[in-house]
N, C-alpha and C positions, 0 to 999 in steps of 0.2 A: 853925287853920292860918293863918299870916301870908302875906303876899303874896310874899315872897322864897322861901319854901319851896315854894309852888305853882309858881313859875316854874321852879325847879330840877327839880322832879318832871316837869314837862311836857317839859323838855329831854331828860331821860333816856329817857322813853317814845318821843320822836321818834327819838332815836338808835337805840334797840332796833328800832323798826319799820323804819328805813332799812337796818340791818344784815341783818335777816331778809329784806327784799326783795332785797338784793344777793346773799345766799347762795342764795336760791331761784332767782334768775335764773341764777347760775353753774352750779348743779346741772342746770338744765334744758338749758342750752347744752351741757354735758358729755355728757348722755345723748343729745342730738340729733346730736352729731358722730359717734357710734359707728356708727349705721346708714349714714351717708354713707361711712365708711371701708370698711364691709363691702360696700357696693355697688360701690365702686371696685375692691376686691379681686376681687369676683366677676366683673368684666368682663374681667380679665386672662386670656390663654390658658394652659391647664395644660400643662406639659412634664414627661414621665415620664423621669427620669434615674436611672442606677444610683447607688445610695447607697453611699458609701465608709464602711465601718465604722471602719477604722483602717489604719495603715501598719505592716507587719511588717519585721523585720530581714532583709536579703537573704541572710545566712548562717545563718538558722535560729535565731538567738539569741532568748531569750524576751521581750526588751524590745520594746515597740510604741510607736507615737506617734500622736497624734490629728491631727498636721499633717505635711506632707511634710518630710523631712530626709535627711541623708546619714550613713553610718556612718564609722568612723575611717579606712577605706580609700577613702573618697570615693564609695562605691556608694550609689545611691538606694534608700531604703526602698520596698518594693513595696506598692501599695495592695491591700487586701482588701475586695472588694465584698460587699454583702449576698447571702447564699446561697452564698458561697464559703468560709466558715469551716469548719474541719474538724469534721465531725459524727460520725465513727465512727473506730475504730482502723485500719480499712483506709485511709481517706483520710489519716489522720495519718502513715502510712508513705510517702505520696507526696511527691515533690519538685516544686515549682512554680518555674519559671524564666521570666522575661520574654522576649519575642521578641528584644529588643535584646541581652540577655545571651547567648541561644542563638547569635545571629549572631556575637557577639564571641568566644565560646568555640570556634566552628567545629564545633558539634555536628552529626553526620551519622548517619542511621539506615538500616537495611537490614532487609527483611522475612525472617523465617525461611522457608526453602523446602526442597522436596525436590530432592535432587541426587545424582548418582552420585559418591560421595565417593572421589576418587582420592587415594591415599596412597603415598608412597615412603619407603623405609627407607634411611637414610644410615649407612654403617658404614665402618670403616677396615680395609684388608687389606694383604697383602704378596704380592709375586710370588714364585712358586716354580716350579722345573722340574717338568714332567710326569713323575711317577715311571714311567709306562708307556713313556716315551721316554728313559729313562736306562740306560746300558750300562756295564759294567765289563770290563776286560781283566785276567784273572787266570789264568795258566797252571796246568794241572793236573799239572804235573811239576816236579821240581827242576832248576834250571839257572842260567846266568849270562847277563847282558846283554852282548852283543858290540857292538851298535851301536844308536844312537837315531836314528830318522828324524824323530820329533816330540819336541821337547825343551823346550817351554814350555807353561805353563798358560795357558788362554784361546785357544790356537791353534785355528783352524777346520780341521776335517778332513772328508774325504768318505768315503763308504762304499767299503771296499776299499783305502783308502790305507795304505801301509806305516807302521807305528808304530815297530817295533823288531825287531831280530834277536837270537835267543837260541841259546845252546848248551846241550845236555843229553846226557850219555852215554846215558841211557835212550832219548832220542829217536833217537840214532844207531843204537842197538842194534835198536830197533823197525823202523827203515827197512831195515836190513840183513836182518832176519828176513823182512820182506815181499818184499824183492828176491829173496832165496833161494827163497822159496815160489813166486814168479812164475816164476823160472827152472826150478824143479823141475817145475812144471806143463807147461812147454814140453818138457822132456826126457822126461817120462813119457807122451807122447801115445800111444805104442805099447804101453805097459805094461798090465797087467791092470786091471780096474775098481777093485779094492780099493786098489791103490797110487795110482791117480789120485784116488780119493775122499779118501784120507788127506792127500795133498798139497794138494788143494783146500781142505780144512778148515783146514790150516795157513795157507794164503794168506788165507782169509776172516777167521780170528782175528787175523792181523797187521793186516789192513786195518781191522777193527773197533777195534783198539787205537789205531791212528793217528787214526781219526775221533773216538774218545773224547777224544783230546788236542787236538781242534779243529784238526787239520791240514786245510787246504782241499782240495777235490777237484782243484783245479788242480795243487797240489803233488803229490798222490797220482798223478795221471796222468803228470806229468813223471817221477816216480820209476819208474813202471811202464815207461815208454818207454826211459829211459836205463839203469835198473837200478843206478845209482850213488846211494848215500846221501849226503846233504848234511850238512856239519858243523853248520850253523846253520839255524834255522827262522825265517821272517819272519811276524810277527804283524801283521794288518791291522785297520783300523777296522771295527767291526761296523755302523756307521750314520753318516749325516751328522750333524754336530753340533759342539759346542764342547768342548774339553778342560777339564773342570771341576776335575780333580785329576790330578796326575802325581807318582807316587812313584818311577818308574823313573829310575835313574841309571846311566850307562854303566859297565860293569865290575862292577856289584853282583850279588850272589847272591840269588836269590829261592827261596822255598819253594812247594810246591803250594798253590794257593788264595790266594796273596798278590796283592792288588790293585795293579796297576802303573799303570793309567789308569782314569779315570772320564769318560765322554763323555755329554753330554746334547744331545738334539735340541730346540732352542728354537724350532722353527717353530710350536709351540703350547705354551702355558704354563698353569699353574694360578694362581689367586688364592685364598688362604685368608683369608676375611673373618670377623671376630668379631662375631656378632649377639647383641644383648642378649636375655635370656630373655623379656622381655615382648613382644618383636617376633617371637619364634620361630614362633608360629602362622601368621604371614603369609608365611613362606618355604617354598617347595615346590620339589622338583627339576623342572627344565625351565623355571623362571622366568627371564625376561630381566633383564639388568642393564646399567648403563652404568658405565664405569670411566674415571677420570682419574688421571694421575700428574703430579707437579710438574715432571718433566723436560720435558714437552711441553704447555705451557699452551694451552688452547683446543682440544686434541685429545681426542676421545672414542673409546673402544674398546667394542665390543659383546661381552658375555660371557653365559654361561648357567650357572645353578645345576645341578650334576650330583650333588652329594651333601651331605647334612646329617649331620654327625658325631653319634654317639650319646652323647657325653660333654659335660659342662659344666665350665668352669673356675670353681672355687669362689671364687677371689680376685677375678676380674673379672666374674663372673656372666654370662659370654658362652658361646656355643656356636659352634665353628668350622663354617664353611660353605665348601664347595669350589666354585669357579667355573672354567670352562674357556673359553679364548678363543684365537683365532688370533693369531700374532705375526709378521706379514710384515715382513721386513727386520730382525728381531731387535731392535726398538725397546725392548721390555720386557725388563729384566734381572732375574735372580733377586735377591731381597732388597729390591727397590724397594718403597716404600710406595705404596698406591693408595687413592683415594677411590671407594667403591662405592655406587651408588644402585640399590636394588632396587625394582622396580615391584610393589607389593602387588596381589593380586587383588581385584576389586571385589565387593561384596555386594549390588549393586543400589542403587536410590534410597532415601535415608534423609533424615530431617528434620535440617537443618543450620543453623548460624548462623556468621558470620565468627569466626575465632579471636580477633580483636582485641576482640570484644564481651564476652568472658568475663573477669570479674574473679576472680582466684584469691585466696582468703582463708584459706589454711591447709587446714582440713579441709572447706571447702565452696567452691563456685563459684557466682557470681551474674551475672546480666545485668540491664541497665536496659531496661525495656519502656516504650515511648512509648504512653501511654493516650490522650492528646489533645495538641493543640499547647501546649507549655510545661508538660506534666504527665507525670512519669516515676515508675515504680514499680520499686524493686529486687526481683528475684525469684530465688530459689535454683533452680538447675537441676542435673540429673544428666546427665553427659556420657558419650558412648560413644567411638567410634574417632576419633582425631585425624588429620585430613588435612593437606595442605600449607597451605592458607589457610582451611579451614573445619573445623568440629568437629561431630560428631553429637550431637544433643540427645535424650535418652531421656525426660526429664520436665521440666516447668516452663514450657515455651513451646509455643504452638500454631502451626500453619502460618499464615503471613500476618501474624503479630504483628511489629511493628517493634521492633528492638533497637538501642541506641546502639552505634556502632562507633568513634567518635572522641570524645575528651574525656570518655569515660565515667567515668574515674577522678576527674575534677573534680566531676562530678555526684554520684558515690558519696561523695566526701568531704563534700560539702554535706549529703547525706542522713544520713551518720553524725553530723555535727555537730548536725544538727537533732534526731536521736533522742537524742543525749547531752544537749543543752541542754534539750530538752523534759522529760527525766527530772529534770534539776536544777530546772527551773521548777516541776514538779508537787510536788517535795519542799519547795520554798520557799513554795508557795502558802498552806499552812496557817498558818505563822507570820505571814505578811503579813496574812492575814485577821484573825488574832487581834489584831495590832497596830492594825489599822484599827478594830476593835471597841472596843479599849481607848480609842482617841482619841475615838470617839463617846461613850463613857461619860463621859469627862471633859468 
């Protein structure tokens, strides 16, 4: 080995030793720094914070985000913390809403409670004259109208007031027969008992005939005193009331039984109300009612149910109900329309929720029950009697449970969207996983 070669070999060895020493020193320093870091970390105080798993779409869409963001409508994605992820089908049906959103929507709840469910039935009726206070003037003999004292329809008449004067040959003959019998009784005072009895029977039969023709006692007494028959007979009003119908015309001929006047006493009237068959079980005779008519805004009349008709109108599916009420001053006119409110009898205290809490979905009814703050569950219920502001709940909600009474349709729409998109998300999960696997294979 020559001198040049020896010098080159020594230089290479020196370089290798230097490099080895430098690498060893670096490795030692690197390992020594790690414990120092660990010590520094161990000295920091530990803070237990809730861990955010992800952020979910505020409208229940299946997309999520690992960082905060907003949806297309500008609503913030809702953070889902550890332990809050849906773990069962029951919790999957629930709707979670942030307190800020609850306040913005104006959500209000009310507890289901026992109450005396007052219910009123509102129906439409019409005013009619009381049939028991309606009278007709119809002579029982043939004759002619000589003079009219009441000659207009709608005229108010008093009991005993003259209506018309009539002439009838039969009436004149009956009066003369009675007058002769009366005179015969006076002439046969000293006759035998058989003659007196015969004349008395004739006088009584004549008197009965006049009374059967509705001749008043006053006119009969005047006939007995004077003994002179009158050519005409005065017909008087049988009651106080209003002339509802007038067929009498001066000079006309009338036949037995022909109606010349119809008079109605309107101091009390009827209201015939049409009650739907589903409400019929709540209507009983003796039940009180309130009546309003358009002619007198703000004025109420008190009425009472007196009869429920046994027939049903097949076209309207209603049953007529008759109410009776006083009519002081004659304010209520026949044929007026009336709004009738019937107070249904109470069945005692039942479990109720506000009527506004019920969401009607065709064949089923649901309410939103508040399980906790910001957590709601749609629940199907079975309803009973409907009240004015509350409705009876037979199944689905317990006493004391809080139900949403305002903005519930918004929460329900979010729940439906969540259910719909969850179904879409589950159907799309399998293809997505397959795609991910395929990429991993590549």
